[in-house]
C-alpha positions as CSV (number, residue, x, y, z in Angstrom):
1,M,52.7,-60.7,39.7
2,M,54.3,-63.7,40.3
3,E,57.6,-62.8,37.5
4,D,58.4,-59.8,40.1
5,I,59.0,-62.3,43.0
6,Y,62.4,-62.7,40.7
7,T,63.1,-59.2,40.3
8,Y,63.0,-58.7,44.1
9,V,65.3,-61.9,45.5
10,A,67.6,-59.8,42.8
11,F,68.8,-57.0,45.4
12,K,71.8,-58.1,47.3
13,D,70.2,-56.7,50.1
14,H,66.4,-58.1,50.0
15,E,66.3,-59.5,52.9
16,K,67.2,-56.4,55.4
17,N,65.8,-53.9,53.0
18,G,63.4,-56.2,49.7
19,V,59.7,-57.6,49.8
20,K,59.8,-60.0,52.5
21,T,56.2,-61.7,53.3
22,I,54.4,-62.3,49.2
23,Q,50.5,-63.3,47.7
24,T,50.0,-64.2,44.5
25,L,48.3,-66.7,41.9
26,G,49.9,-69.4,40.3
27,Q,49.2,-73.2,39.3
28,L,51.0,-75.6,41.9
29,V,53.2,-78.7,40.6
30,P,54.5,-80.7,43.5
31,K,57.4,-81.9,43.6
32,T,57.9,-83.9,46.3
33,E,55.7,-83.5,50.2
34,T,56.3,-80.6,51.4
35,R,58.4,-79.1,48.3
36,A,56.0,-78.1,45.4
37,T,56.8,-75.3,41.8
38,L,54.5,-72.5,41.5
39,V,53.7,-71.4,37.6
40,S,52.8,-68.6,36.1
41,L,49.1,-67.6,35.2
42,T,50.1,-65.3,32.8
43,P,49.9,-66.4,29.0
44,G,53.1,-66.5,27.2
45,N,54.8,-66.5,30.4
46,N,57.0,-69.8,32.6
47,T,58.5,-68.1,35.2
48,V,58.7,-71.4,38.8
49,F,59.2,-70.8,41.4
50,P,60.6,-73.4,44.3
51,I,57.6,-73.3,46.8
52,S,57.7,-75.1,50.7
53,F,54.3,-75.9,52.5
54,K,56.9,-77.0,55.4
55,I,55.0,-74.3,58.0
56,L,51.2,-75.6,56.8
57,N,49.2,-78.5,58.6
58,I,48.9,-81.1,57.0
59,N,45.1,-80.7,57.5
60,D,45.7,-77.4,55.0
61,I,47.4,-79.9,52.2
62,Y,44.8,-82.5,52.1
63,I,41.8,-83.1,51.5
64,E,39.1,-85.3,51.9
65,D,36.8,-86.0,48.7
66,S,33.1,-87.2,48.4
67,N,34.5,-91.3,49.2
68,Q,35.5,-90.0,52.3
69,I,39.6,-90.3,51.4
70,Y,41.9,-87.8,51.7
71,C,43.8,-87.0,48.2
72,P,46.5,-83.6,48.1
73,I,44.5,-80.8,47.1
74,W,46.2,-79.4,44.2
75,E,44.8,-83.2,42.6
76,K,41.3,-81.1,43.1
77,H,42.3,-77.7,41.6
78,I,44.5,-75.9,39.7
79,V,44.7,-72.6,40.1
80,F,45.4,-70.7,44.3
81,K,45.8,-67.8,46.0
82,I,49.0,-68.0,47.7
83,Y,50.3,-66.6,50.7
84,G,54.2,-66.7,51.9
85,T,57.2,-65.6,53.2
86,L,60.6,-64.9,50.8
87,K,63.7,-67.3,52.7
88,I,66.5,-68.9,51.9
89,E,67.0,-72.5,52.1
90,K,70.1,-74.5,51.3
91,S,71.5,-71.3,50.1
92,E,68.0,-71.2,46.9
93,N,65.4,-68.5,47.3
94,I,62.0,-70.2,48.4
95,L,58.4,-68.5,48.9
96,E,57.7,-71.0,52.1
97,V,53.7,-70.9,52.4
98,S,51.4,-70.2,55.1
99,H,48.4,-70.4,53.0
100,L,47.1,-71.6,50.3
101,V,43.9,-71.0,49.0
102,P,42.0,-72.5,45.9
103,I,41.2,-70.6,43.5
104,Q,37.2,-71.6,42.3
105,D,36.4,-71.3,38.2
106,I,33.8,-70.4,36.9
107,D,33.6,-71.8,33.2
108,G,35.2,-69.1,31.7
109,T,35.5,-67.1,33.6
110,W,39.6,-67.6,33.8
111,D,39.7,-67.3,30.2
112,A,37.8,-64.1,30.2
113,M,40.5,-63.2,33.0
114,I,43.2,-63.6,31.0
115,T,41.5,-62.0,27.7
116,L,40.7,-59.4,30.1
117,S,44.8,-59.1,31.9
118,I,46.8,-59.2,28.3
119,I,44.2,-55.9,26.9
120,A,44.5,-53.9,30.8
121,C,46.5,-50.9,30.8
122,S,48.6,-50.4,34.5
123,E,47.3,-48.1,37.3
124,Y,49.8,-45.2,38.0
125,R,49.1,-43.7,41.5
126,H,49.7,-40.2,41.6
127,Y,50.3,-38.7,44.9
128,Y,50.1,-35.1,45.2
129,R,52.6,-33.3,47.4
130,T,53.0,-30.0,48.1
131,K,55.6,-27.7,47.2
132,G,57.4,-27.6,50.9
133,Q,57.3,-31.4,49.9
134,N,58.3,-31.0,47.1
135,N,61.5,-29.5,47.8
136,M,62.3,-31.6,51.1
137,L,62.4,-34.4,48.6
138,R,64.7,-32.8,46.3
139,L,66.7,-31.9,48.8
140,Q,67.2,-35.1,50.0
141,W,67.9,-36.1,46.6
142,N,70.2,-34.7,45.7
143,K,72.0,-35.2,49.8
144,I,71.9,-39.9,48.4
145,E,73.3,-38.7,44.3
146,K,75.8,-36.5,46.3
147,E,77.0,-39.0,48.6
148,N,76.5,-42.4,46.9
149,E,74.4,-43.6,48.8
150,W,72.2,-45.9,47.1
151,L,70.3,-49.1,48.8
152,T,72.2,-51.1,46.5
153,K,74.3,-49.8,43.5
154,E,74.0,-52.7,41.0
155,I,71.9,-52.6,37.8
156,V,69.4,-55.3,37.7
157,N,67.8,-56.1,34.2
158,T,64.6,-57.4,34.3
159,L,64.0,-58.6,31.4
């Protein structure tokens, strides 16, 4: 989810060890020709994140309408699936968009999805391991605790 991007960039070592490529959904609010703000679609959540269109082709941003007039894609569509890479520009985290896909909303579908997302449970995957695998992982965990070799030593509050 878009809200999780801030969690990824909160770790000091996110540039080396963290998530770099992102795909998410959001609404675009244009700022300049190459910059916009991505707004969360989650009800009651006002999370925003800056994005950049610098590496997109101009034909990805401007589309031709029925009158053969080119207009920005966000004037014709509201919701987008966005693929990109987390970067730092001018000491600011930014999502550099590599692909922008407009989401076609059939009347009422988006409202139904919002309702379902509120009542849906999170999915937790359980992977079964052998006793030997569990013992090996326990030894590795104990070694990390003993030597205090965590990837990051800061506590991040995601609330």
